[in-house]
Backbone bond lengths (Angstrom), bond angles and torsions (degrees), N, CA, C in turn:
res aa  C-N    CA-C-N  psi(-1)  N-CA   C-N-CA  omega(-1)  CA-C   N-CA-C  phi
1 M - - - 1.442 - - 1.527 109.18 -
2 A 1.294 116.17 149.63 1.455 121.03 -170.97 1.527 112.94 -89.48
3 K 1.304 113.21 134.12 1.461 121.68 172.16 1.527 105.92 -105.23
4 V 1.344 117.65 125.61 1.462 120.11 -173.00 1.523 114.01 -97.76
5 F 1.331 117.38 -14.49 1.464 121.10 173.62 1.516 109.01 -163.54
6 E 1.336 115.50 165.49 1.465 121.07 177.83 1.522 109.01 -84.18
7 L 1.306 115.89 132.70 1.452 122.67 -177.04 1.519 109.64 -109.44
8 D 1.313 116.88 133.84 1.466 121.74 173.78 1.523 106.50 -73.50
9 E 1.329 116.01 103.00 1.465 121.48 -173.17 1.526 113.05 -59.46
10 A 1.321 116.89 -41.93 1.463 119.83 -178.53 1.530 110.83 -65.58
11 A 1.316 116.82 -44.29 1.467 120.77 179.33 1.526 110.38 -65.29
12 W 1.326 117.05 -40.26 1.458 121.02 178.86 1.527 110.32 -62.05
13 Q 1.329 116.94 -47.78 1.460 120.19 -178.39 1.525 111.21 -63.99
14 E 1.329 116.37 -37.62 1.472 120.23 177.15 1.526 110.43 -62.72
15 W 1.330 116.47 -42.19 1.463 120.80 178.72 1.527 109.84 -64.58
16 V 1.321 117.75 -48.31 1.464 121.87 -179.25 1.526 110.30 -57.61
17 D 1.313 116.69 -46.20 1.468 121.18 -178.06 1.526 112.75 -62.29
18 S 1.333 117.10 -24.69 1.468 120.86 -176.78 1.531 113.09 -90.48
19 R 1.320 118.40 -1.27 1.467 122.48 -174.95 1.525 112.26 -90.25
20 P 1.353 116.64 159.00 1.471 120.58 172.52 1.535 109.99 -61.52
21 A 1.312 116.52 158.66 1.465 121.97 -173.37 1.533 113.10 -54.44
22 V 1.320 118.28 -44.24 1.468 119.90 -177.53 1.525 111.04 -63.88
23 V 1.330 117.25 -41.62 1.467 121.26 178.48 1.526 109.72 -68.57
24 K 1.299 116.43 -43.32 1.467 121.18 179.92 1.529 110.79 -58.52
25 G 1.324 117.07 -43.95 1.461 120.74 -179.96 1.519 112.51 -60.40
26 I 1.316 116.42 -42.91 1.472 120.46 178.98 1.521 109.86 -69.63
27 A 1.324 117.60 -43.08 1.462 122.07 -178.15 1.523 111.66 -61.69
28 E 1.308 117.17 -32.73 1.464 120.02 178.54 1.526 111.44 -71.54
29 R 1.338 117.36 -24.58 1.476 122.08 179.09 1.516 113.23 -91.34
30 L 1.340 116.71 -37.70 1.465 121.82 -172.45 1.525 109.89 -120.50
31 R 1.300 115.22 98.58 1.465 120.24 -178.45 1.533 110.46 -80.06
32 P 1.318 117.48 146.54 1.464 120.14 -177.66 1.531 114.44 -73.49
33 D 1.315 117.67 -13.83 1.464 120.63 -177.79 1.524 113.10 -91.15
34 K 1.305 117.66 6.64 1.464 122.30 -177.85 1.522 111.32 -108.12
35 L 1.327 114.92 157.26 1.459 122.14 174.58 1.527 107.46 -98.76
36 Y 1.330 115.66 135.49 1.460 121.39 -178.27 1.524 110.06 -122.62
37 R 1.318 115.28 157.92 1.457 121.55 171.62 1.524 107.03 -115.41
38 M 1.331 115.35 132.56 1.462 119.83 172.63 1.524 106.60 -77.61
39 K 1.303 116.48 118.91 1.464 120.76 -178.42 1.527 110.74 -59.82
40 S 1.329 116.79 -37.95 1.467 121.74 -174.80 1.527 113.32 -70.30
41 T 1.335 118.40 -29.80 1.467 120.75 -176.54 1.523 113.24 -118.10
42 R 1.322 117.00 -13.13 1.465 124.67 -176.78 1.536 112.73 68.70
43 Q 1.318 118.64 9.74 1.460 121.74 178.24 1.515 110.12 -82.52
44 R 1.331 115.96 144.89 1.459 121.01 174.05 1.519 107.93 -82.55
45 V 1.332 115.66 139.69 1.463 120.55 -176.82 1.520 110.01 -139.81
46 T 1.315 114.98 158.80 1.459 121.91 170.59 1.518 107.53 -117.84
47 M 1.319 114.97 154.89 1.464 120.28 -178.47 1.531 109.87 -72.58
48 H 1.316 115.78 136.53 1.459 121.06 174.15 1.530 110.15 -108.94
49 S 1.331 116.33 -47.58 1.467 119.97 179.24 1.515 110.29 -160.53
50 I 1.329 114.16 161.91 1.456 122.41 175.09 1.516 106.64 -114.62
51 N 1.315 115.82 129.59 1.457 121.31 -174.14 1.526 111.25 -102.00
52 E 1.307 116.39 146.62 1.458 121.07 -177.10 1.522 113.17 -67.91
53 N 1.334 118.04 -9.28 1.468 120.49 176.21 1.533 111.87 -87.76
54 G 1.333 116.37 6.93 1.455 120.70 176.56 1.511 114.94 89.85
55 T 1.328 117.39 8.05 1.466 121.70 176.86 1.522 109.33 -110.09
56 V 1.332 115.14 173.02 1.461 120.23 176.28 1.522 109.14 -126.56
57 T 1.324 114.61 159.93 1.457 122.53 171.67 1.511 106.39 -111.82
58 V 1.339 116.03 133.93 1.464 120.77 -176.88 1.522 110.31 -123.61
59 D 1.320 114.84 158.57 1.459 122.14 173.75 1.524 108.29 -102.54
60 V 1.331 116.04 127.79 1.459 122.79 174.27 1.520 105.30 -110.15
61 T 1.330 117.10 113.10 1.463 119.77 -174.42 1.528 111.55 -129.94
62 G 1.317 113.91 162.79 1.449 121.31 176.11 1.519 113.19 -72.11
63 R 1.299 117.54 -6.53 1.466 120.23 176.61 1.531 110.81 -65.04
64 F 1.337 116.26 -32.68 1.466 120.94 -175.68 1.526 114.10 -121.88
65 N 1.340 118.29 -1.55 1.473 123.14 -175.58 1.518 109.34 -142.99
66 L 1.319 116.66 164.34 1.454 122.08 166.47 1.520 105.71 -101.70
67 I 1.336 116.53 109.13 1.461 121.71 -172.68 1.522 111.05 -136.11
68 D 1.331 115.45 164.02 1.462 120.39 177.14 1.526 111.25 -67.32
69 F 1.357 116.56 -46.42 1.461 120.71 -178.10 1.520 109.11 -156.79
70 D 1.336 115.97 151.48 1.462 121.96 177.01 1.526 108.85 -69.70
71 R 1.341 115.45 147.69 1.463 118.77 -179.70 1.518 111.15 -161.78
72 Q 1.323 113.93 164.66 1.461 122.10 170.47 1.514 106.52 -108.45
73 V 1.324 115.65 138.99 1.462 121.00 -179.98 1.522 107.40 -122.79
74 F 1.323 116.53 124.74 1.462 120.80 -178.04 1.524 110.12 -106.27
75 G 1.333 115.41 166.31 1.454 120.53 176.98 1.519 114.10 78.03
76 I 1.318 117.05 23.06 1.464 121.17 -178.40 1.529 109.81 -83.69
77 D 1.316 116.07 131.71 1.459 122.09 175.46 1.532 107.95 -70.30
78 P 1.318 118.84 124.65 1.472 120.26 179.72 1.527 113.26 -55.33
79 D 1.336 117.61 -27.44 1.464 120.53 178.68 1.514 112.59 -71.22
80 D 1.340 117.64 -11.02 1.467 121.69 177.13 1.526 111.82 -83.98
81 L 1.324 117.34 -1.98 1.461 121.11 -177.69 1.520 110.91 -108.86
82 E 1.338 114.69 138.43 1.451 120.95 173.91 1.526 108.34 -136.07
83 E 1.317 117.13 143.03 1.462 119.87 177.76 1.523 108.97 -60.32
84 C 1.332 115.30 147.48 1.460 119.38 -179.63 1.524 110.05 -146.20
85 D 1.312 114.79 174.92 1.456 122.00 179.15 1.522 110.55 -91.69
86 L 1.320 115.25 165.85 1.461 121.64 173.88 1.520 109.89 -65.33
87 P 1.332 117.94 160.88 1.465 119.47 173.62 1.532 110.08 -57.50
88 T 1.307 116.40 149.16 1.461 120.41 177.89 1.526 109.88 -71.22
89 A 1.320 116.37 163.65 1.469 121.44 -176.23 1.529 112.32 -56.82
90 G 1.312 119.28 -37.22 1.455 121.17 -177.55 1.515 114.98 -93.95
91 E 1.315 117.20 0.80 1.463 120.95 -176.97 1.525 111.45 -75.92
92 S 1.324 115.90 136.21 1.466 120.64 178.02 1.523 109.94 -75.26
93 V 1.333 115.68 131.04 1.458 122.07 174.18 1.519 107.82 -135.69
94 G 1.329 115.98 162.60 1.452 119.99 176.59 1.517 111.23 138.00
95 T 1.316 114.19 172.12 1.456 123.02 179.43 1.519 107.54 -108.94
96 L 1.331 117.59 124.37 1.454 122.00 -173.14 1.530 114.14 -82.06
97 C 1.337 117.88 -29.37 1.464 121.23 -174.29 1.526 111.36 -109.88
98 N 1.340 115.61 142.99 1.452 118.85 168.83 1.532 107.80 -79.48
99 E 1.313 117.75 179.56 1.471 120.65 -174.49 1.528 112.45 -60.77
100 E 1.316 117.53 -42.82 1.469 121.16 -179.86 1.529 110.68 -65.27
101 E 1.323 117.03 -43.17 1.462 120.46 178.25 1.528 111.36 -65.69
102 A 1.323 116.44 -37.57 1.463 120.24 178.50 1.525 110.37 -63.69
103 D 1.337 117.34 -43.34 1.467 120.95 178.33 1.530 110.94 -60.36
104 A 1.337 116.60 -41.80 1.466 120.83 179.63 1.529 110.72 -67.07
105 L 1.321 117.27 -39.62 1.455 121.35 178.98 1.526 111.11 -64.83
106 I 1.318 116.30 -43.56 1.466 120.66 178.29 1.526 110.21 -62.27
107 A 1.328 117.08 -44.94 1.472 120.91 179.20 1.525 111.04 -60.63
108 S 1.324 117.39 -40.60 1.469 119.67 -179.49 1.527 110.78 -68.41
109 R 1.318 118.06 -36.19 1.464 120.82 178.21 1.531 110.97 -69.49
110 I 1.324 116.96 -38.40 1.467 120.16 176.61 1.526 109.71 -64.73
111 A 1.328 117.44 -42.96 1.469 121.19 178.53 1.530 110.74 -62.41
112 M 1.322 117.47 -37.71 1.461 121.55 178.40 1.534 110.13 -62.79
113 L 1.345 116.48 -43.82 1.465 120.40 177.22 1.526 110.36 -60.72
114 H 1.339 116.89 -41.48 1.468 121.82 178.56 1.529 109.79 -58.74
115 R 1.328 116.68 -50.70 1.463 121.25 -177.47 1.530 111.99 -63.03
116 E 1.334 116.52 -30.50 1.467 121.26 178.92 1.533 111.91 -83.41
117 G 1.344 116.74 -1.31 1.454 120.67 179.44 1.516 113.28 72.93
118 K 1.318 117.14 22.56 1.461 121.41 -178.99 1.519 110.83 -97.05
119 Q 1.324 115.21 161.88 1.463 120.39 177.57 1.525 108.48 -60.76
120 H 1.322 116.09 137.15 1.467 120.57 -179.58 1.526 109.27 -155.12
121 N 1.309 115.86 171.08 1.462 122.24 179.60 1.528 107.95 -80.20
122 E 1.322 115.86 96.10 1.467 120.34 -176.37 1.520 112.24 -63.06
123 A 1.336 117.34 -32.02 1.467 120.14 -178.65 1.526 111.81 -65.33
124 L 1.325 117.35 -28.58 1.470 121.50 -179.23 1.523 112.56 -103.40
125 C 1.330 116.93 1.97 1.456 120.86 -174.33 1.532 111.24 -77.05
126 P 1.346 117.16 122.02 1.463 119.86 178.90 1.530 112.70 -72.14
127 V 1.345 117.37 -13.54 1.469 119.84 176.22 1.526 109.62 -84.39
128 C 1.345 115.92 -43.90 1.468 119.98 178.42 1.528 111.08 -67.94
129 H 1.311 116.72 -35.51 1.468 123.11 -177.68 1.528 108.95 -131.74
130 P 1.339 117.24 79.75 1.469 119.56 -178.86 1.530 111.47 -60.40
131 P 1.334 116.52 145.63 1.471 119.53 178.04 1.533 109.60 -60.52
132 Q 1.303 116.19 141.38 1.471 121.78 -178.71 1.498 110.47 -84.72
């Protein structure tokens, strides 16, 4: 399993010990220095934060995946994560869109959800709020 950085064990344990029980329980299972795979999407992720509602926030980046754009995803069930290995030597990784392209891609996906009558971010929806 992949370790993505060196962790100061004493500082980590001190932090874990100072957390509420729900955070402590997750922190003891999911260390921040490890690489994980989201079972539901098969994407490799790193830990960003542990939330007091029992979920985690993860970073999905082009460092370990081939993706449209880097992002943080919140509300992830810790049981959806499993430790994994680094990408293989021949595996394609990277971020395909620059920031402007990523913004346009997100807007088009939100507009698609709007047109399909699905729940979407109305504040960012170009259909609900056309550009002036």
